[in-house]
VOFI-464913 format. One record per residue (C-alpha): residue number from 1; residue in three letters; x, y, z. Coordinates in steps of 0.2 Angstrom, whole numbers, plus 5000, padded with zeros to 4 digits. Layout:
NUM; ala; X; Y; Z $
...
//
This chain:
1; met; 5023; 4983; 5071 $
2; arg; 5034; 4994; 5081 $
3; leu; 5040; 5009; 5073 $
4; ser; 5056; 5008; 5082 $
5; lys; 5060; 4991; 5073 $
6; thr; 5054; 4994; 5056 $
7; phe; 5065; 5000; 5041 $
8; ile; 5051; 5011; 5036 $
9; lys; 5056; 5029; 5037 $
10; thr; 5043; 5045; 5034 $
11; leu; 5049; 5059; 5023 $
12; arg; 5044; 5077; 5024 $
13; glu; 5044; 5079; 5005 $
14; ala; 5041; 5069; 4991 $
15; pro; 5054; 5064; 4978 $
16; lys; 5054; 5077; 4963 $
17; asp; 5049; 5064; 4951 $
18; glu; 5033; 5060; 4960 $
19; thr; 5021; 5072; 4955 $
20; ala; 5005; 5063; 4957 $
21; lys; 4997; 5067; 4975 $
22; asn; 4993; 5047; 4978 $
23; gly; 5011; 5043; 4972 $
24; ala; 5018; 5057; 4984 $
25; leu; 5009; 5052; 5000 $
26; leu; 5012; 5034; 4998 $
27; thr; 5030; 5037; 4996 $
28; arg; 5031; 5050; 5010 $
29; ala; 5021; 5039; 5022 $
30; gly; 5032; 5023; 5019 $
31; tyr; 5019; 5013; 5008 $
32; val; 5028; 5012; 4993 $
33; his; 5045; 5014; 4986 $
34; lys; 5047; 5019; 4967 $
35; glu; 5059; 5008; 4957 $
36; met; 5056; 5018; 4941 $
37; ala; 5042; 5025; 4931 $
38; gly; 5026; 5016; 4933 $
39; ile; 5034; 5002; 4943 $
40; tyr; 5032; 5002; 4962 $
41; asp; 5038; 4991; 4978 $
42; tyr; 5026; 4988; 4989 $
43; leu; 5032; 4991; 5008 $
44; pro; 5025; 4982; 5024 $
45; leu; 5012; 4996; 5026 $
46; gly; 5008; 4995; 5008 $
47; leu; 5007; 4977; 5007 $
48; arg; 4995; 4976; 5021 $
49; val; 4983; 4989; 5012 $
50; ile; 4984; 4978; 4996 $
51; asp; 4981; 4962; 5007 $
52; asn; 4967; 4973; 5014 $
53; ile; 4958; 4976; 4997 $
54; lys; 4962; 4958; 4990 $
55; asn; 4953; 4951; 5005 $
56; ile; 4937; 4960; 5005 $
57; ile; 4936; 4957; 4986 $
58; arg; 4940; 4938; 4990 $
59; glu; 4926; 4936; 5002 $
60; glu; 4913; 4942; 4991 $
61; leu; 4919; 4932; 4976 $
62; asn; 4919; 4917; 4987 $
63; lys; 4901; 4920; 4990 $
64; leu; 4897; 4919; 4972 $
65; gly; 4905; 4902; 4973 $
66; cys; 4922; 4908; 4962 $
67; glu; 4938; 4898; 4965 $
68; glu; 4955; 4906; 4967 $
69; val; 4970; 4901; 4956 $
70; leu; 4986; 4909; 4953 $
71; met; 4992; 4908; 4933 $
72; ser; 5010; 4910; 4926 $
73; ala; 5014; 4928; 4921 $
74; leu; 5027; 4920; 4907 $
75; gln; 5017; 4918; 4892 $
76; asn; 5016; 4904; 4879 $
77; pro; 5014; 4913; 4862 $
78; glu; 5002; 4898; 4855 $
79; pro; 4985; 4902; 4862 $
80; trp; 4988; 4921; 4860 $
81; glu; 4991; 4918; 4841 $
82; lys; 4975; 4908; 4839 $
83; ser; 4966; 4924; 4847 $
84; gly; 4977; 4935; 4835 $
85; arg; 4983; 4945; 4851 $
86; phe; 5001; 4940; 4852 $
87; ser; 5005; 4952; 4838 $
88; ser; 5014; 4968; 4844 $
89; glu; 5006; 4977; 4829 $
90; arg; 4989; 4973; 4835 $
91; val; 4992; 4973; 4853 $
92; asp; 5005; 4986; 4857 $
93; ile; 5008; 4985; 4875 $
94; trp; 5017; 4967; 4877 $
95; phe; 5033; 4966; 4886 $
96; lys; 5042; 4951; 4876 $
97; thr; 5058; 4940; 4880 $
98; glu; 5067; 4927; 4871 $
99; leu; 5072; 4911; 4880 $
100; ser; 5091; 4907; 4879 $
101; ser; 5087; 4890; 4871 $
102; gly; 5077; 4900; 4857 $
103; gly; 5059; 4905; 4855 $
104; glu; 5050; 4921; 4862 $
105; leu; 5039; 4923; 4877 $
106; gly; 5026; 4937; 4883 $
107; leu; 5023; 4943; 4900 $
108; ala; 5005; 4943; 4903 $
109; pro; 4994; 4960; 4901 $
110; thr; 4978; 4950; 4904 $
111; his; 4975; 4932; 4905 $
112; glu; 4960; 4928; 4894 $
113; glu; 4969; 4915; 4881 $
114; pro; 4978; 4906; 4894 $
115; met; 4964; 4904; 4905 $
116; val; 4954; 4896; 4892 $
117; asn; 4968; 4886; 4886 $
118; met; 4970; 4879; 4905 $
119; leu; 4952; 4875; 4906 $
120; lys; 4952; 4865; 4890 $
121; ser; 4960; 4850; 4901 $
122; tyr; 4945; 4853; 4913 $
123; ile; 4928; 4857; 4904 $
124; ser; 4920; 4842; 4894 $
125; ser; 4903; 4841; 4898 $
126; tyr; 4889; 4851; 4902 $
127; lys; 4890; 4844; 4921 $
128; asp; 4907; 4852; 4921 $
129; leu; 4898; 4871; 4920 $
130; pro; 4894; 4884; 4926 $
131; leu; 4913; 4888; 4932 $
132; tyr; 4919; 4904; 4939 $
133; val; 4939; 4906; 4941 $
134; tyr; 4947; 4922; 4947 $
135; gln; 4967; 4926; 4953 $
136; phe; 4975; 4940; 4960 $
137; gln; 4990; 4943; 4948 $
138; thr; 5005; 4954; 4942 $
139; lys; 5001; 4961; 4925 $
140; phe; 5012; 4970; 4913 $
141; arg; 5009; 4982; 4901 $
142; asn; 5020; 4992; 4891 $
143; glu; 5012; 5008; 4892 $
144; leu; 5019; 5023; 4882 $
145; arg; 5019; 5035; 4897 $
146; ala; 5016; 5029; 4914 $
147; lys; 5009; 5042; 4925 $
148; ser; 4998; 5047; 4940 $
149; gly; 5007; 5037; 4955 $
150; ile; 5000; 5020; 4955 $
151; leu; 4984; 5023; 4945 $
152; arg; 4993; 5020; 4928 $
153; gly; 5008; 5008; 4929 $
154; arg; 5018; 4995; 4918 $
155; glu; 5017; 4983; 4931 $
156; phe; 5002; 4982; 4942 $
157; leu; 4991; 4971; 4953 $
158; met; 4974; 4964; 4945 $
159; lys; 4960; 4954; 4951 $
160; asp; 4955; 4945; 4935 $
161; leu; 4938; 4933; 4935 $
162; tyr; 4932; 4922; 4921 $
163; ser; 4917; 4914; 4920 $
164; phe; 4911; 4898; 4908 $
165; his; 4894; 4894; 4905 $
166; thr; 4882; 4883; 4894 $
167; ser; 4871; 4897; 4888 $
168; glu; 4868; 4915; 4887 $
169; glu; 4856; 4915; 4899 $
170; asp; 4866; 4906; 4913 $
171; leu; 4880; 4922; 4908 $
172; asp; 4868; 4934; 4911 $
173; arg; 4864; 4928; 4928 $
174; phe; 4880; 4928; 4935 $
175; tyr; 4884; 4944; 4927 $
176; ala; 4871; 4952; 4937 $
177; glu; 4878; 4943; 4951 $
178; val; 4894; 4950; 4949 $
179; glu; 4888; 4968; 4947 $
180; lys; 4881; 4967; 4964 $
181; ala; 4895; 4959; 4972 $
182; tyr; 4906; 4974; 4964 $
183; glu; 4893; 4987; 4973 $
184; lys; 4898; 4977; 4989 $
185; ile; 4917; 4977; 4987 $
186; tyr; 4917; 4996; 4984 $
187; ala; 4906; 4999; 4998 $
188; arg; 4917; 4990; 5010 $
189; leu; 4931; 4998; 5002 $
190; gly; 4926; 5016; 5007 $
191; val; 4922; 5021; 4989 $
192; gly; 4904; 5016; 4986 $
193; asp; 4895; 5032; 4987 $
194; cys; 4906; 5040; 4973 $
195; thr; 4909; 5024; 4962 $
196; tyr; 4896; 5021; 4948 $
197; glu; 4892; 5007; 4936 $
198; thr; 4895; 5015; 4919 $
199; phe; 4890; 5011; 4902 $
200; ala; 4905; 5009; 4890 $
201; ser; 4909; 5002; 4872 $
202; gly; 4905; 4983; 4871 $
203; gly; 4915; 4981; 4855 $
204; ile; 4906; 4969; 4843 $
205; phe; 4902; 4955; 4855 $
206; ser; 4888; 4966; 4864 $
207; lys; 4880; 4982; 4865 $
208; tyr; 4889; 4989; 4881 $
209; ser; 4901; 4983; 4893 $
210; his; 4901; 4991; 4910 $
211; glu; 4914; 4999; 4918 $
212; phe; 4916; 5005; 4938 $
213; gln; 4920; 5022; 4938 $
214; thr; 4926; 5032; 4954 $
215; phe; 4924; 5051; 4952 $
216; leu; 4941; 5058; 4955 $
217; pro; 4947; 5075; 4949 $
218; val; 4964; 5066; 4942 $
219; gly; 4955; 5052; 4934 $
220; glu; 4959; 5049; 4914 $
221; asp; 4942; 5045; 4909 $
222; thr; 4928; 5058; 4906 $
223; val; 4910; 5052; 4910 $
224; tyr; 4893; 5059; 4910 $
225; tyr; 4878; 5058; 4922 $
226; asn; 4861; 5062; 4925 $
227; ala; 4854; 5071; 4940 $
228; asp; 4853; 5056; 4951 $
229; lys; 4867; 5046; 4944 $
230; ser; 4855; 5032; 4940 $
231; val; 4865; 5033; 4921 $
232; val; 4882; 5036; 4920 $
233; leu; 4890; 5033; 4904 $
234; asn; 4909; 5035; 4896 $
235; lys; 4914; 5049; 4884 $
236; glu; 4917; 5035; 4872 $
237; val; 4897; 5030; 4870 $
238; leu; 4890; 5049; 4871 $
239; glu; 4881; 5047; 4855 $
240; pro; 4863; 5049; 4850 $
241; glu; 4856; 5032; 4848 $
242; val; 4866; 5027; 4865 $
243; leu; 4855; 5042; 4875 $
244; glu; 4839; 5036; 4866 $
245; asp; 4842; 5019; 4871 $
246; leu; 4847; 5023; 4889 $
247; gly; 4831; 5035; 4890 $
248; val; 4842; 5051; 4894 $
249; lys; 4845; 5068; 4885 $
250; arg; 4861; 5076; 4883 $
251; glu; 4856; 5092; 4891 $
252; glu; 4852; 5082; 4906 $
253; leu; 4869; 5077; 4909 $
254; ser; 4884; 5083; 4918 $
255; glu; 4902; 5080; 4914 $
256; ala; 4915; 5073; 4927 $
257; thr; 4932; 5067; 4928 $
258; ala; 4934; 5047; 4935 $
259; ala; 4946; 5034; 4937 $
260; glu; 4942; 5017; 4931 $
261; val; 4942; 5004; 4945 $
262; gly; 4934; 4989; 4937 $
263; asn; 4926; 4982; 4923 $
264; ile; 4914; 4966; 4917 $
265; phe; 4911; 4961; 4900 $
266; lys; 4901; 4948; 4891 $
267; leu; 4913; 4940; 4880 $
268; lys; 4902; 4926; 4873 $
269; phe; 4913; 4915; 4860 $
270; lys; 4926; 4929; 4859 $
271; tyr; 4941; 4918; 4865 $
272; ser; 4933; 4901; 4868 $
273; glu; 4929; 4899; 4850 $
274; pro; 4946; 4902; 4842 $
275; leu; 4954; 4892; 4856 $
276; gly; 4943; 4878; 4854 $
277; leu; 4934; 4876; 4872 $
278; lys; 4918; 4866; 4869 $
279; tyr; 4908; 4854; 4880 $
280; ile; 4895; 4839; 4877 $
281; asp; 4877; 4845; 4880 $
282; glu; 4863; 4834; 4887 $
283; glu; 4859; 4827; 4869 $
284; asn; 4877; 4823; 4866 $
285; gln; 4880; 4837; 4855 $
286; gln; 4896; 4847; 4856 $
287; lys; 4895; 4866; 4859 $
288; ile; 4906; 4880; 4862 $
289; val; 4907; 4886; 4880 $
290; tyr; 4900; 4905; 4884 $
291; met; 4911; 4916; 4893 $
292; gly; 4914; 4933; 4904 $
293; cys; 4927; 4942; 4911 $
294; tyr; 4927; 4954; 4926 $
295; gly; 4943; 4965; 4931 $
296; ile; 4946; 4974; 4947 $
297; gly; 4963; 4984; 4948 $
298; val; 4969; 4981; 4965 $
299; ser; 4985; 4993; 4965 $
300; arg; 4975; 5005; 4955 $
301; leu; 4962; 5006; 4970 $
302; met; 4974; 5008; 4982 $
303; gly; 4979; 5024; 4973 $
304; val; 4962; 5030; 4971 $
305; ile; 4958; 5026; 4989 $
306; ala; 4973; 5037; 4994 $
307; glu; 4969; 5051; 4982 $
308; lys; 4951; 5051; 4986 $
309; phe; 4953; 5054; 5005 $
310; ala; 4969; 5062; 5008 $
311; asp; 4970; 5079; 5016 $
312; glu; 4982; 5092; 5019 $
313; lys; 4990; 5082; 5033 $
314; gly; 4992; 5066; 5023 $
315; leu; 4982; 5049; 5021 $
316; val; 4965; 5044; 5027 $
317; trp; 4961; 5026; 5026 $
318; pro; 4945; 5018; 5028 $
319; glu; 4943; 5007; 5041 $
320; glu; 4942; 4990; 5032 $
321; val; 4957; 4996; 5020 $
322; ala; 4969; 5003; 5033 $
323; pro; 4984; 4993; 5038 $
324; phe; 4981; 4995; 5056 $
325; arg; 4965; 5002; 5065 $
326; tyr; 4975; 5009; 5079 $
327; tyr; 4991; 5021; 5078 $
328; leu; 4997; 5020; 5097 $
329; val; 5008; 5034; 5103 $
330; gly; 5017; 5032; 5119 $
331; ile; 5025; 5049; 5127 $
332; gly; 5037; 5049; 5141 $
333; glu; 5043; 5033; 5151 $
334; asn; 5027; 5029; 5160 $
335; gly; 5017; 5033; 5144 $
336; ile; 5028; 5021; 5134 $
337; ala; 5026; 5008; 5146 $
338; glu; 5008; 5009; 5149 $
339; ala; 5006; 5010; 5130 $
340; glu; 5015; 4994; 5130 $
341; lys; 5002; 4984; 5139 $
342; phe; 4988; 4990; 5128 $
343; tyr; 5000; 4985; 5112 $
344; lys; 5002; 4967; 5120 $
345; gly; 4989; 4957; 5111 $
346; arg; 4983; 4969; 5099 $
347; glu; 4998; 4970; 5088 $
348; asp; 4990; 4964; 5073 $
349; ile; 4977; 4981; 5073 $
350; thr; 4990; 4992; 5080 $
351; leu; 5005; 5002; 5074 $
352; phe; 5014; 5006; 5090 $
353; asp; 5026; 5022; 5089 $
354; asp; 5037; 5018; 5103 $
355; arg; 5052; 5029; 5096 $
356; asp; 5062; 5041; 5106 $
357; lys; 5055; 5057; 5095 $
358; arg; 5046; 5072; 5101 $
359; pro; 5027; 5071; 5101 $
360; gly; 5025; 5084; 5087 $
361; glu; 5035; 5072; 5076 $
362; lys; 5025; 5057; 5080 $
363; phe; 5008; 5066; 5078 $
364; ala; 5014; 5073; 5060 $
365; asp; 5018; 5054; 5057 $
366; ala; 5002; 5048; 5063 $
367; asp; 4993; 5061; 5052 $
368; leu; 5004; 5057; 5037 $
369; met; 5001; 5037; 5039 $
370; gly; 4982; 5040; 5040 $
371; met; 4977; 5025; 5051 $
372; pro; 4958; 5028; 5058 $
373; leu; 4962; 5031; 5076 $
374; arg; 4975; 5039; 5086 $
375; leu; 4978; 5033; 5104 $
376; val; 4988; 5044; 5114 $
377; ile; 4995; 5037; 5131 $
378; ser; 5008; 5051; 5139 $
379; asp; 5015; 5055; 5158 $
380; lys; 5001; 5068; 5157 $
381; thr; 4986; 5057; 5152 $
382; leu; 4991; 5045; 5165 $
383; ala; 4989; 5059; 5179 $
384; glu; 4971; 5060; 5174 $
385; asn; 4970; 5040; 5171 $
386; val; 4965; 5042; 5154 $
387; ala; 4971; 5040; 5136 $
388; glu; 4967; 5053; 5122 $
389; val; 4959; 5047; 5106 $
390; thr; 4958; 5056; 5089 $
391; asp; 4948; 5051; 5074 $
392; arg; 4959; 5053; 5059 $
393; arg; 4944; 5056; 5047 $
394; thr; 4934; 5068; 5058 $
395; gly; 4948; 5077; 5067 $
396; glu; 4939; 5074; 5082 $
397; ser; 4946; 5071; 5101 $
398; trp; 4940; 5065; 5115 $
399; thr; 4947; 5055; 5131 $
400; val; 4944; 5039; 5137 $
401; ala; 4946; 5030; 5155 $
402; leu; 4962; 5019; 5153 $
403; asp; 4951; 5004; 5159 $
404; glu; 4937; 5008; 5146 $
405; leu; 4952; 5010; 5133 $
406; phe; 4958; 4993; 5136 $
407; glu; 4941; 4985; 5136 $
408; lys; 4932; 4994; 5122 $
409; phe; 4948; 4996; 5110 $
//
């Protein structure tokens, strides 16, 4: 990407209606465009971040044998009515619309019911199980108040994984595998050291569910944790019997705010039973399929990472998340020509600032956009046969001989 050719423009000030730090910086740096409250467009840089997050998740889930699909956003009410969740009185976040030919449809806030309904056509025998199916899909939730930039939206991107099993033991086995995979995902995303598996309410179907919470000052959840953070629990389960069960005392716990970036849940028969998802076992008996679900908020994670690592100059992306590894700055006629040589063959990892702008403006945009490394080739550095390198995360700068730059970078 050449900045002289893109339609992206940086802004010195954020729009007045964008008060959240992540939303303000992502807008100023040209990653997103706000359509209305809780609804954003993802511009070329933002889409590259989203794709990087998706690829990390995809790689770790595929290692577990998960298969990717893409389901429809428009929802047939029938399976949702069987579970009782199409009622707007019971689930108050639906966006619904009417067909011109008559009848009502919904825009999916999640996909348990349609996934189960679809798999009734493909699961019939114990030989078809276990099965793990996931997607990256836009969800729609009619939130009363969309806020916090892209942390809470009415339209957002989610990874939702669903697993199907013949036994509770097999569900438990896969659940533990997903826990480990999530830890790897958050580590690769750069938030592994501040994201914790958190005990949360499991409803009537299991004692607990588990959330993954990133400690963040602007998070919407309150969590409690012990000294080494080996036990973290959501405020909703801060009760004496829970503390006793987890082996901690209230006075041992500290309070923090956090943003939920994932959750995993042992659903068991919650949706498979009312929708009739069954299989024939080895003894030719009909049994109900066990089920688990596992979510990660992809666009929310982008906002959390932006919020977590930004500084007074702008965004600071972890290496595996950044849209480009290098922000290449050419200054002066000869500097731009030499930078052009570096850019050729490295287009996929380099954002090339070849604009006819003052150096200070280019450096400010480099800081704002947050690529891991800034490379500067100018008439001045050429006189010394070097390029200047600056690490966006630490602020450290050093020079590299041009031949080493071409060889090592």
